[in-house]
C-alpha positions as CSV (number, residue, x, y, z in Angstrom):
1,M,254.6,38.2,-113.9
2,S,251.3,38.8,-114.6
3,V,249.9,38.5,-110.6
4,L,253.2,40.4,-109.6
5,I,252.2,42.9,-111.9
6,A,248.8,43.4,-110.5
7,F,250.2,43.5,-107.0
8,L,252.6,46.2,-107.2
9,S,250.5,48.3,-109.3
10,L,248.2,48.1,-106.6
11,V,250.4,48.8,-104.1
12,I,252.0,52.0,-106.0
13,E,249.1,53.5,-107.3
14,F,247.3,53.7,-103.8
15,P,249.1,56.3,-103.1
16,L,250.2,57.8,-105.8
17,G,247.4,58.0,-108.5
18,Y,247.8,58.9,-111.7
19,P,249.6,62.3,-112.2
20,D,248.3,65.3,-113.4
21,R,251.4,66.4,-115.2
22,L,251.2,62.9,-117.0
23,F,248.1,63.2,-117.9
24,R,248.6,66.6,-119.3
25,A,251.5,65.5,-121.1
26,I,250.0,62.4,-122.9
27,G,246.5,61.8,-121.6
28,H,245.0,58.7,-120.1
29,P,244.6,55.0,-121.2
30,V,240.9,55.6,-121.1
31,T,240.8,59.1,-123.2
32,W,243.3,56.8,-126.0
33,F,240.5,54.2,-126.0
34,G,237.6,56.9,-125.7
35,R,238.9,58.3,-129.3
36,L,238.8,54.7,-130.9
37,I,235.6,53.9,-129.7
38,S,234.5,57.5,-131.2
39,F,236.1,56.9,-134.3
40,L,234.4,53.1,-134.8
41,D,231.1,54.6,-133.7
42,L,231.3,57.4,-135.9
43,R,232.3,55.2,-139.3
44,L,230.5,51.9,-138.1
45,N,227.0,52.9,-136.8
46,R,224.9,54.5,-139.1
47,P,221.3,55.5,-138.3
48,A,219.7,54.4,-141.3
49,D,221.1,50.5,-141.4
50,P,219.1,48.4,-140.1
51,D,219.5,46.7,-136.0
52,A,220.7,43.5,-137.3
53,L,223.5,45.3,-139.1
54,R,224.2,47.5,-136.3
55,R,224.7,44.8,-134.1
56,Q,226.9,42.8,-136.3
57,R,229.1,45.9,-136.7
58,G,228.8,46.7,-132.9
59,V,230.2,43.2,-132.4
60,Q,233.0,43.8,-134.9
61,A,233.9,47.3,-133.2
62,L,234.3,45.4,-129.8
63,L,236.6,42.9,-131.0
64,V,238.9,46.1,-132.6
65,I,238.5,47.8,-129.2
66,V,239.4,44.7,-127.1
67,L,242.0,43.4,-129.4
68,V,244.1,46.5,-130.0
69,P,244.9,47.8,-126.4
70,A,245.3,43.3,-125.4
71,L,248.1,43.2,-128.1
72,I,249.6,45.9,-127.3
73,G,249.8,45.4,-123.9
74,L,251.3,41.8,-124.7
75,T,253.8,43.0,-127.1
76,I,255.1,45.5,-124.2
77,Q,255.0,42.9,-121.5
78,L,257.0,40.1,-124.0
79,V,260.0,42.7,-124.2
80,L,259.6,43.6,-120.7
81,I,259.9,40.1,-119.3
82,W,263.3,39.8,-120.4
83,F,264.6,42.7,-118.4
84,V,263.5,41.2,-114.8
85,P,263.2,42.8,-112.4
86,M,263.5,46.3,-113.8
87,G,260.7,44.8,-116.6
88,L,258.5,44.0,-113.8
89,I,258.6,47.6,-112.2
90,V,257.8,49.3,-115.4
91,A,255.0,46.9,-116.1
92,A,254.0,47.4,-112.8
93,L,253.9,51.1,-113.5
94,M,252.1,50.9,-116.6
95,A,249.6,49.1,-114.9
96,T,248.7,51.5,-112.6
97,S,247.1,53.6,-115.2
98,L,244.5,50.9,-115.4
99,L,243.4,51.4,-111.4
100,S,242.0,54.2,-109.9
101,Q,242.4,53.5,-106.1
102,K,243.3,57.1,-105.2
103,S,241.1,59.3,-107.7
104,L,238.0,57.1,-106.4
105,H,238.5,57.9,-102.6
106,E,239.1,62.0,-103.7
107,H,236.1,62.4,-105.8
108,V,233.6,60.9,-103.1
109,E,235.6,62.6,-100.5
110,A,235.3,65.8,-102.2
111,V,231.3,65.3,-102.4
112,A,231.3,65.4,-98.3
113,D,233.6,68.2,-98.6
114,A,231.2,69.9,-100.5
115,L,228.3,69.3,-98.8
116,D,230.1,70.2,-95.4
117,S,231.4,73.5,-96.4
118,G,228.7,74.7,-99.2
119,G,225.6,73.3,-98.4
120,L,223.4,71.0,-101.1
121,T,224.3,73.1,-104.1
122,M,227.8,72.7,-103.7
123,G,227.2,68.8,-102.8
124,R,225.1,68.5,-106.1
125,A,228.0,69.8,-108.4
126,A,230.3,67.3,-106.8
127,V,228.7,64.1,-107.3
128,S,227.4,65.5,-110.9
129,R,231.2,64.8,-111.5
130,I,230.5,61.0,-110.4
131,V,227.4,59.8,-111.4
132,G,225.2,60.0,-114.5
133,R,222.2,60.7,-112.7
134,D,219.8,64.6,-112.5
135,P,221.7,66.6,-109.8
136,E,219.1,68.8,-109.5
137,T,216.3,66.4,-108.3
138,L,218.8,65.3,-105.6
139,D,218.3,66.6,-102.0
140,R,221.1,66.0,-99.2
141,A,220.5,62.8,-98.3
142,A,220.2,61.4,-102.1
143,V,223.6,63.1,-102.9
144,C,225.0,61.6,-100.2
145,R,223.4,58.1,-101.1
146,A,224.6,58.7,-104.8
147,A,228.3,59.0,-103.7
148,I,228.4,55.7,-101.6
149,E,226.6,53.8,-104.4
150,S,229.4,55.3,-106.8
151,L,232.4,54.2,-104.3
152,A,230.7,50.7,-104.3
153,E,230.4,50.2,-107.6
154,N,233.5,52.0,-108.9
155,F,235.3,49.8,-106.1
156,S,234.4,47.0,-108.5
157,D,234.5,48.3,-112.1
158,G,237.6,50.9,-111.4
159,I,239.7,48.7,-109.0
160,V,238.7,45.1,-108.6
161,A,238.0,44.5,-111.9
162,P,241.3,46.0,-114.0
163,A,243.6,44.2,-111.1
164,F,241.7,40.9,-111.6
165,W,242.2,41.2,-115.2
166,T,245.5,42.0,-114.8
167,G,246.2,39.1,-112.4
168,V,244.7,36.8,-115.3
169,G,246.3,38.2,-118.4
170,G,248.9,40.6,-117.6
171,L,249.3,44.2,-119.5
172,A,247.0,42.6,-122.2
173,G,244.2,41.2,-119.9
174,G,244.2,44.9,-117.8
175,A,244.1,46.8,-121.2
176,A,241.6,44.5,-122.9
177,Y,239.4,45.3,-119.8
178,K,239.6,48.6,-119.3
179,A,238.9,49.4,-122.9
180,A,235.9,47.1,-122.7
181,N,234.7,48.7,-119.9
182,T,235.3,52.1,-121.1
183,A,233.3,50.9,-124.2
184,D,230.0,50.0,-122.3
185,S,230.4,53.7,-120.4
186,M,230.4,55.0,-123.9
187,I,228.2,53.2,-126.1
188,G,226.4,50.7,-123.9
189,H,223.4,52.4,-123.1
190,R,219.7,51.3,-124.5
191,T,219.5,54.7,-126.4
192,P,217.9,55.0,-130.4
193,R,221.6,55.6,-131.6
194,H,223.5,52.6,-129.2
195,E,220.8,50.2,-128.2
196,A,221.7,47.9,-131.4
197,F,225.4,49.4,-132.3
198,G,226.4,49.2,-128.5
199,W,224.7,45.6,-127.6
200,A,227.9,43.8,-127.8
201,A,229.5,46.4,-125.3
202,A,227.1,46.0,-122.8
203,R,226.7,42.2,-122.4
204,F,230.7,41.7,-122.6
205,D,230.9,44.2,-119.9
206,D,228.6,42.6,-117.9
207,W,230.3,38.9,-118.3
208,I,233.6,40.4,-117.8
209,N,232.8,42.1,-114.7
210,L,231.3,39.2,-112.9
211,P,234.4,37.6,-110.9
212,A,234.7,41.1,-109.6
213,S,231.7,42.0,-108.5
214,R,231.4,39.4,-106.4
215,L,234.9,39.4,-105.1
216,T,234.1,43.2,-104.5
217,A,231.3,42.1,-102.2
218,L,232.9,39.4,-100.1
219,L,235.7,42.2,-99.3
220,I,233.4,44.6,-98.3
221,V,231.8,42.3,-96.0
222,L,235.2,41.1,-94.7
223,A,236.2,44.6,-94.3
224,A,233.0,45.2,-91.8
225,V,234.3,43.0,-89.7
226,L,237.3,45.4,-89.1
227,V,235.6,48.8,-89.0
228,K,234.3,50.3,-86.3
229,G,230.1,50.7,-86.8
230,A,230.1,48.5,-89.7
231,N,227.8,45.4,-89.3
232,P,229.1,42.3,-91.7
233,R,226.2,40.0,-90.8
234,N,223.8,42.5,-92.1
235,A,226.5,43.4,-95.3
236,W,226.1,39.4,-95.9
237,Q,222.6,39.2,-95.4
238,A,221.8,42.2,-97.9
239,V,224.0,40.5,-100.6
240,L,222.0,37.5,-100.4
241,R,218.9,39.1,-100.4
242,D,219.3,42.1,-102.6
243,A,222.1,41.8,-104.9
244,R,220.3,39.7,-107.5
245,K,217.6,42.5,-107.5
246,H,219.5,45.0,-109.3
247,R,218.8,46.1,-112.8
248,S,222.7,45.5,-113.2
249,P,223.9,41.8,-113.0
250,N,227.0,43.1,-111.0
251,A,226.4,46.2,-109.6
252,G,224.0,45.3,-106.9
253,W,226.4,43.2,-105.2
254,P,229.1,45.6,-103.9
255,E,226.2,48.3,-103.3
256,A,224.5,45.7,-101.3
257,A,227.2,44.6,-99.2
258,M,228.2,48.6,-98.6
259,A,224.4,49.2,-97.7
260,G,223.9,46.2,-95.3
261,A,227.4,47.0,-93.9
262,L,226.2,50.7,-92.9
263,G,222.7,50.2,-92.2
264,L,221.5,52.5,-95.2
265,A,219.3,51.8,-98.5
266,L,221.0,52.3,-101.4
267,A,220.0,52.6,-105.2
268,G,216.1,52.7,-105.5
269,P,214.3,55.0,-107.9
270,R,216.3,57.7,-109.7
271,S,216.3,59.7,-112.4
272,Y,218.6,60.3,-115.7
273,G,218.2,62.4,-118.3
274,G,214.9,63.0,-116.8
275,V,213.5,59.4,-117.0
276,V,213.2,58.0,-113.7
277,V,214.7,54.4,-113.3
278,D,212.4,52.3,-110.8
279,D,214.9,50.3,-109.3
280,V,215.0,48.1,-105.9
281,F,216.8,49.3,-102.9
282,M,219.6,47.5,-101.8
283,G,219.3,47.1,-97.9
284,E,215.9,47.6,-97.7
285,G,214.9,48.4,-94.0
286,G,218.3,50.6,-93.9
287,R,218.2,54.5,-93.2
288,R,217.4,56.7,-96.1
289,D,218.6,59.5,-93.7
290,V,221.9,60.1,-95.1
291,D,224.7,62.8,-94.7
292,S,227.8,63.4,-95.3
293,A,229.2,61.4,-91.9
294,D,228.1,58.4,-93.9
295,I,230.1,59.0,-97.1
296,R,233.0,59.4,-94.4
297,H,232.7,56.3,-93.1
298,A,231.8,54.6,-96.2
299,L,235.3,55.7,-97.2
300,T,236.7,53.9,-94.0
301,L,235.1,51.0,-95.3
302,Y,236.1,51.2,-98.9
303,R,239.9,51.9,-97.4
304,V,240.1,48.6,-95.7
305,A,238.1,46.7,-98.4
306,D,240.9,47.9,-100.9
307,Y,243.8,46.6,-98.2
308,L,242.5,43.4,-97.9
309,L,242.5,43.5,-101.6
310,I,246.0,44.0,-101.8
311,A,247.1,41.6,-99.3
312,L,245.3,38.9,-100.9
313,F,247.2,39.8,-104.0
314,G,250.3,39.7,-102.3
315,L,249.6,36.2,-100.7
316,V,248.9,35.1,-104.4
317,S,252.2,36.7,-105.2
318,V,253.9,35.0,-102.9
319,I,252.3,31.5,-103.5
320,V,253.0,31.9,-107.4
321,V,256.9,32.8,-106.3
322,L,257.3,30.0,-104.1
323,A,255.9,27.7,-106.6
324,F,257.9,28.4,-109.4
C-alpha cells in the first residue's frame, strides 16, 4: 500500500499542487511542523545552558518532531487500509501535501519570467523567495544560477525524498521525513543559537536524504538523454567528479548532474546574511554566463526527470501488486 500511495500522490500532485483555498483554510503540514519545532526550540533551547545539554535536548526535540507526525500518519493509514480502494485514494490525497512538484516549477519559472519582464530588480525579488542568499549581491547570471541550483536541490528534498520515504513507510514515513526536513531548515544551522541544539536535526537530515539525492542525480542524467541540448555524458562525469566536493553531503549530487547536463557552472562562492560561503563549483569549466533561457531549459530537464520518477514508482507499484 505504501508504494501505491507514493505513486498515486505523485500522479495527483503534479497537475494540482496544494490548493490555495486549502492552505488558507487549514494551513499546510510544513506550517504545522513549524509550530511544533518553534515551540520546542523556545522551551528547550536555552542559551545559558552548556552546549552538551543543548545538544542532548536537541536530540530529544528531534525525537518528538519525527515521532509525533509518524504516529499520526501510521494511525491514519491503519484506519484507511480497511477501506480499499477508497482508503488508498484518500491516503494518496493526503500524501500529496508532502510533495512540491507543481509549486517548485512555478516558483522557479517565476524567476525566469521576472527577469524577462522586469529585469534584474524583479529577478532578484523572485529568486529571494526560493533561496536564502543575499539577493542584492547577485547579478543576472547569479540570479539564474541560484534558481537552477534551487530547482535541482529541491527536486531532491521536496519531491524525490518525500516520495521515497512515503514508498518505504507510507504516510508515517513521508510525514516523518517532511517533519525532519523542516526541522533542519529551521534549526539545523551553525549559528550561536542552533549549532548545538540543531546538531541532531542537521545530521539526521543529511542521513535521510542520502538515497534520494543519489536517485535524483540519476534521474537527471537519464532525463538528459531525452532532452534536446542536454548532455547525459557530461552530467554523469560532473556527478562523479564534483558531487562529493560540495559542502553538503547531498546537495552536490543533483546540482552536479544539472550543471553537467546543461553545461553550466553551479554552486561556487555565495553570500548568506553577509557571510561568504566559499564552496566549489559544480560542473567546473562550464558556462557561467547563465540567462533566463537556461532556467527554462533546466525546467524542461526537471519535468522529464519527474516523469521518470513517476514512471519508476508506477513500475514498482505494478511489481508489488503482481507479487501480492
